[in-house]
ChimeraX commands (.cxc) that place a marker at each C-alpha (Angstrom):
marker #1 position 61.07,18.56,7.78 radius 0.5
marker #1 position 59.43,16.16,10.74 radius 0.5
marker #1 position 56.12,13.71,9.86 radius 0.5
marker #1 position 53.46,14.27,11.70 radius 0.5
marker #1 position 51.94,10.43,13.76 radius 0.5
marker #1 position 48.48,9.62,12.79 radius 0.5
marker #1 position 47.36,11.28,16.54 radius 0.5
marker #1 position 48.81,14.46,15.56 radius 0.5
marker #1 position 47.53,14.48,12.07 radius 0.5
marker #1 position 44.05,13.82,13.30 radius 0.5
marker #1 position 41.52,16.61,13.04 radius 0.5
marker #1 position 41.55,18.47,17.00 radius 0.5
marker #1 position 38.50,18.46,18.92 radius 0.5
marker #1 position 37.53,14.94,16.84 radius 0.5
marker #1 position 37.51,12.38,19.46 radius 0.5
marker #1 position 39.63,8.99,18.21 radius 0.5
marker #1 position 37.09,5.58,18.23 radius 0.5
marker #1 position 38.68,2.50,17.95 radius 0.5
marker #1 position 37.96,0.22,14.89 radius 0.5
marker #1 position 35.63,-1.91,17.50 radius 0.5
marker #1 position 33.58,0.51,18.56 radius 0.5
marker #1 position 32.94,2.36,15.19 radius 0.5
marker #1 position 32.32,-1.55,14.17 radius 0.5
marker #1 position 29.54,-1.98,16.92 radius 0.5
marker #1 position 27.95,1.65,16.70 radius 0.5
marker #1 position 27.41,0.61,12.58 radius 0.5
marker #1 position 26.10,-2.63,13.63 radius 0.5
marker #1 position 23.15,-0.98,15.82 radius 0.5
marker #1 position 22.61,1.82,13.29 radius 0.5
marker #1 position 22.13,-0.63,10.95 radius 0.5
marker #1 position 19.72,-2.64,13.14 radius 0.5
marker #1 position 17.97,0.33,14.16 radius 0.5
marker #1 position 17.72,1.25,10.47 radius 0.5
marker #1 position 16.39,-2.05,9.55 radius 0.5
marker #1 position 13.59,-1.79,12.10 radius 0.5
marker #1 position 12.53,1.60,10.38 radius 0.5
marker #1 position 12.14,0.08,7.34 radius 0.5
marker #1 position 9.80,-2.51,8.58 radius 0.5
marker #1 position 7.98,-0.41,10.54 radius 0.5
marker #1 position 6.98,1.87,7.37 radius 0.5
marker #1 position 6.72,-1.50,4.96 radius 0.5
marker #1 position 3.61,-2.24,7.97 radius 0.5
marker #1 position 2.29,1.39,7.83 radius 0.5
marker #1 position 2.20,1.13,4.31 radius 0.5
marker #1 position 0.52,-2.33,4.36 radius 0.5
marker #1 position -1.64,-1.15,6.73 radius 0.5
marker #1 position -2.85,1.88,4.76 radius 0.5
marker #1 position -2.99,-0.43,1.29 radius 0.5
marker #1 position -5.32,-2.88,3.00 radius 0.5
marker #1 position -7.68,-0.20,4.95 radius 0.5
marker #1 position -8.31,0.90,0.78 radius 0.5
marker #1 position -8.42,-2.61,-0.55 radius 0.5
marker #1 position -11.50,-3.55,2.17 radius 0.5
marker #1 position -13.49,-0.96,1.16 radius 0.5
marker #1 position -13.45,-1.52,-2.83 radius 0.5
marker #1 position -13.71,-5.39,-1.35 radius 0.5
marker #1 position -17.28,-3.95,0.43 radius 0.5
marker #1 position -18.33,-1.83,-2.11 radius 0.5
marker #1 position -18.07,-5.37,-4.14 radius 0.5
marker #1 position -20.02,-7.39,-1.80 radius 0.5
marker #1 position -23.07,-4.24,-1.94 radius 0.5
marker #1 position -23.15,-5.22,-5.79 radius 0.5
marker #1 position -23.84,-8.86,-5.17 radius 0.5
marker #1 position -26.22,-8.15,-2.27 radius 0.5
marker #1 position -27.96,-6.29,-4.88 radius 0.5
marker #1 position -27.58,-8.49,-7.85 radius 0.5
marker #1 position -28.83,-11.18,-5.10 radius 0.5
marker #1 position -32.21,-9.55,-4.85 radius 0.5
marker #1 position -32.40,-8.38,-8.52 radius 0.5
marker #1 position -32.52,-12.11,-9.48 radius 0.5
marker #1 position -35.18,-12.36,-6.59 radius 0.5
marker #1 position -36.92,-9.31,-8.05 radius 0.5
marker #1 position -36.72,-11.18,-11.52 radius 0.5
marker #1 position -37.89,-14.59,-10.31 radius 0.5
marker #1 position -40.84,-12.82,-8.91 radius 0.5
marker #1 position -41.03,-10.94,-12.17 radius 0.5
marker #1 position -41.46,-14.10,-13.94 radius 0.5
marker #1 position -43.96,-15.69,-11.93 radius 0.5
marker #1 position -46.20,-12.69,-11.83 radius 0.5
marker #1 position -45.83,-12.38,-15.69 radius 0.5
marker #1 position -46.55,-16.00,-15.98 radius 0.5
marker #1 position -49.55,-16.63,-13.24 radius 0.5
marker #1 position -51.34,-13.37,-14.36 radius 0.5
marker #1 position -50.99,-10.92,-17.49 radius 0.5
marker #1 position -51.85,-8.42,-15.20 radius 0.5
marker #1 position -49.70,-5.26,-14.65 radius 0.5
marker #1 position -48.02,-6.58,-11.39 radius 0.5
marker #1 position -45.07,-8.17,-13.33 radius 0.5
marker #1 position -44.12,-5.02,-15.06 radius 0.5
marker #1 position -43.36,-3.21,-11.21 radius 0.5
marker #1 position -41.29,-6.17,-10.38 radius 0.5
marker #1 position -39.56,-6.19,-13.57 radius 0.5
marker #1 position -39.11,-2.55,-12.65 radius 0.5
marker #1 position -37.81,-3.16,-9.23 radius 0.5
marker #1 position -35.52,-5.64,-10.77 radius 0.5
marker #1 position -34.22,-3.21,-13.21 radius 0.5
marker #1 position -33.46,-0.05,-10.64 radius 0.5
marker #1 position -31.67,-3.41,-8.13 radius 0.5
marker #1 position -29.37,-4.15,-11.37 radius 0.5
marker #1 position -28.30,-0.20,-11.85 radius 0.5
marker #1 position -27.41,0.06,-8.38 radius 0.5
marker #1 position -25.15,-3.29,-8.42 radius 0.5
marker #1 position -23.77,-1.62,-12.07 radius 0.5
marker #1 position -22.88,1.93,-10.05 radius 0.5
marker #1 position -21.74,-0.16,-6.77 radius 0.5
marker #1 position -19.48,-2.59,-9.06 radius 0.5
marker #1 position -17.90,0.66,-10.95 radius 0.5
marker #1 position -17.64,2.61,-7.71 radius 0.5
marker #1 position -15.29,-1.05,-6.31 radius 0.5
marker #1 position -13.75,-1.31,-9.23 radius 0.5
marker #1 position -12.63,2.69,-8.81 radius 0.5
marker #1 position -11.42,2.50,-6.01 radius 0.5
marker #1 position -9.64,-1.02,-6.32 radius 0.5
marker #1 position -7.42,0.55,-8.71 radius 0.5
marker #1 position -7.06,3.68,-6.99 radius 0.5
marker #1 position -5.58,1.79,-4.19 radius 0.5
marker #1 position -2.32,0.75,-6.50 radius 0.5
marker #1 position -0.05,-2.03,-6.20 radius 0.5
marker #1 position -0.10,-3.89,-2.51 radius 0.5
marker #1 position 3.97,-3.91,-2.79 radius 0.5
marker #1 position 5.13,-1.09,0.02 radius 0.5
marker #1 position 6.74,1.12,-3.09 radius 0.5
marker #1 position 8.24,3.74,-0.41 radius 0.5
marker #1 position 10.13,0.94,1.88 radius 0.5
marker #1 position 11.36,-0.60,-0.95 radius 0.5
marker #1 position 12.44,2.33,-2.01 radius 0.5
marker #1 position 14.47,3.07,1.34 radius 0.5
marker #1 position 15.59,-0.44,1.16 radius 0.5
marker #1 position 17.40,-0.11,-1.66 radius 0.5
marker #1 position 18.79,3.34,-1.16 radius 0.5
marker #1 position 20.04,1.81,2.21 radius 0.5
marker #1 position 21.98,-1.19,0.69 radius 0.5
marker #1 position 23.33,1.74,-1.93 radius 0.5
marker #1 position 25.36,3.51,1.17 radius 0.5
marker #1 position 26.32,0.34,2.36 radius 0.5
marker #1 position 27.72,-1.04,-1.08 radius 0.5
marker #1 position 29.05,1.95,-2.30 radius 0.5
marker #1 position 29.55,4.81,0.70 radius 0.5
marker #1 position 32.04,7.05,-1.23 radius 0.5
marker #1 position 29.50,7.42,-3.74 radius 0.5
marker #1 position 27.08,8.22,-1.03 radius 0.5
marker #1 position 29.18,10.61,0.41 radius 0.5
marker #1 position 30.11,12.17,-2.97 radius 0.5
marker #1 position 26.47,12.96,-3.56 radius 0.5
marker #1 position 26.11,14.07,0.29 radius 0.5
marker #1 position 28.57,16.66,-0.83 radius 0.5
marker #1 position 26.80,17.96,-3.70 radius 0.5
marker #1 position 23.73,19.19,-1.57 radius 0.5
marker link #1:1,2 radius 0.2
marker link #1:2,3 radius 0.2
marker link #1:3,4 radius 0.2
marker link #1:4,5 radius 0.2
marker link #1:5,6 radius 0.2
marker link #1:6,7 radius 0.2
marker link #1:7,8 radius 0.2
marker link #1:8,9 radius 0.2
marker link #1:9,10 radius 0.2
marker link #1:10,11 radius 0.2
marker link #1:11,12 radius 0.2
marker link #1:12,13 radius 0.2
marker link #1:13,14 radius 0.2
marker link #1:14,15 radius 0.2
marker link #1:15,16 radius 0.2
marker link #1:16,17 radius 0.2
marker link #1:17,18 radius 0.2
marker link #1:18,19 radius 0.2
marker link #1:19,20 radius 0.2
marker link #1:20,21 radius 0.2
marker link #1:21,22 radius 0.2
marker link #1:22,23 radius 0.2
marker link #1:23,24 radius 0.2
marker link #1:24,25 radius 0.2
marker link #1:25,26 radius 0.2
marker link #1:26,27 radius 0.2
marker link #1:27,28 radius 0.2
marker link #1:28,29 radius 0.2
marker link #1:29,30 radius 0.2
marker link #1:30,31 radius 0.2
marker link #1:31,32 radius 0.2
marker link #1:32,33 radius 0.2
marker link #1:33,34 radius 0.2
marker link #1:34,35 radius 0.2
marker link #1:35,36 radius 0.2
marker link #1:36,37 radius 0.2
marker link #1:37,38 radius 0.2
marker link #1:38,39 radius 0.2
marker link #1:39,40 radius 0.2
marker link #1:40,41 radius 0.2
marker link #1:41,42 radius 0.2
marker link #1:42,43 radius 0.2
marker link #1:43,44 radius 0.2
marker link #1:44,45 radius 0.2
marker link #1:45,46 radius 0.2
marker link #1:46,47 radius 0.2
marker link #1:47,48 radius 0.2
marker link #1:48,49 radius 0.2
marker link #1:49,50 radius 0.2
marker link #1:50,51 radius 0.2
marker link #1:51,52 radius 0.2
marker link #1:52,53 radius 0.2
marker link #1:53,54 radius 0.2
marker link #1:54,55 radius 0.2
marker link #1:55,56 radius 0.2
marker link #1:56,57 radius 0.2
marker link #1:57,58 radius 0.2
marker link #1:58,59 radius 0.2
marker link #1:59,60 radius 0.2
marker link #1:60,61 radius 0.2
marker link #1:61,62 radius 0.2
marker link #1:62,63 radius 0.2
marker link #1:63,64 radius 0.2
marker link #1:64,65 radius 0.2
marker link #1:65,66 radius 0.2
marker link #1:66,67 radius 0.2
marker link #1:67,68 radius 0.2
marker link #1:68,69 radius 0.2
marker link #1:69,70 radius 0.2
marker link #1:70,71 radius 0.2
marker link #1:71,72 radius 0.2
marker link #1:72,73 radius 0.2
marker link #1:73,74 radius 0.2
marker link #1:74,75 radius 0.2
marker link #1:75,76 radius 0.2
marker link #1:76,77 radius 0.2
marker link #1:77,78 radius 0.2
marker link #1:78,79 radius 0.2
marker link #1:79,80 radius 0.2
marker link #1:80,81 radius 0.2
marker link #1:81,82 radius 0.2
marker link #1:82,83 radius 0.2
marker link #1:83,84 radius 0.2
marker link #1:84,85 radius 0.2
marker link #1:85,86 radius 0.2
marker link #1:86,87 radius 0.2
marker link #1:87,88 radius 0.2
marker link #1:88,89 radius 0.2
marker link #1:89,90 radius 0.2
marker link #1:90,91 radius 0.2
marker link #1:91,92 radius 0.2
marker link #1:92,93 radius 0.2
marker link #1:93,94 radius 0.2
marker link #1:94,95 radius 0.2
marker link #1:95,96 radius 0.2
marker link #1:96,97 radius 0.2
marker link #1:97,98 radius 0.2
marker link #1:98,99 radius 0.2
marker link #1:99,100 radius 0.2
marker link #1:100,101 radius 0.2
marker link #1:101,102 radius 0.2
marker link #1:102,103 radius 0.2
marker link #1:103,104 radius 0.2
marker link #1:104,105 radius 0.2
marker link #1:105,106 radius 0.2
marker link #1:106,107 radius 0.2
marker link #1:107,108 radius 0.2
marker link #1:108,109 radius 0.2
marker link #1:109,110 radius 0.2
marker link #1:110,111 radius 0.2
marker link #1:111,112 radius 0.2
marker link #1:112,113 radius 0.2
marker link #1:113,114 radius 0.2
marker link #1:114,115 radius 0.2
marker link #1:115,116 radius 0.2
marker link #1:116,117 radius 0.2
marker link #1:117,118 radius 0.2
marker link #1:118,119 radius 0.2
marker link #1:119,120 radius 0.2
marker link #1:120,121 radius 0.2
marker link #1:121,122 radius 0.2
marker link #1:122,123 radius 0.2
marker link #1:123,124 radius 0.2
marker link #1:124,125 radius 0.2
marker link #1:125,126 radius 0.2
marker link #1:126,127 radius 0.2
marker link #1:127,128 radius 0.2
marker link #1:128,129 radius 0.2
marker link #1:129,130 radius 0.2
marker link #1:130,131 radius 0.2
marker link #1:131,132 radius 0.2
marker link #1:132,133 radius 0.2
marker link #1:133,134 radius 0.2
marker link #1:134,135 radius 0.2
marker link #1:135,136 radius 0.2
marker link #1:136,137 radius 0.2
marker link #1:137,138 radius 0.2
marker link #1:138,139 radius 0.2
marker link #1:139,140 radius 0.2
marker link #1:140,141 radius 0.2
marker link #1:141,142 radius 0.2
marker link #1:142,143 radius 0.2
marker link #1:143,144 radius 0.2
marker link #1:144,145 radius 0.2
marker link #1:145,146 radius 0.2
marker link #1:146,147 radius 0.2
marker link #1:147,148 radius 0.2
view
């Protein structure tokens, strides 16, 4: 009975690499993986920032409408007190219309802000957790890949 050496027992056609080469390759792959995850996090944050900016713009428009509604209400009060004529009623109707517009804009901004979701980059965090699990438990990850 003959015992095979490590070189004879290795798989034919598979190049042998030293431990130093494997460690270097693992380091390069890890840094590439980290760069990719950071790029994903940046892209996700930019997307969320754009959605939040639209919501902020809608809230700003609501604020402008409320400002003009306040000016119209002031004009209505002045006209109503100075003259007891239908002119104040027109100013009051204008203020009511502006307040209605402000309410619609505020609700639209609130809806868009809720739709944007959490500012935390969820996909990037899931990827980092999966990478960490692979690094800490490579045997479990290999078993998972074999089942696929």
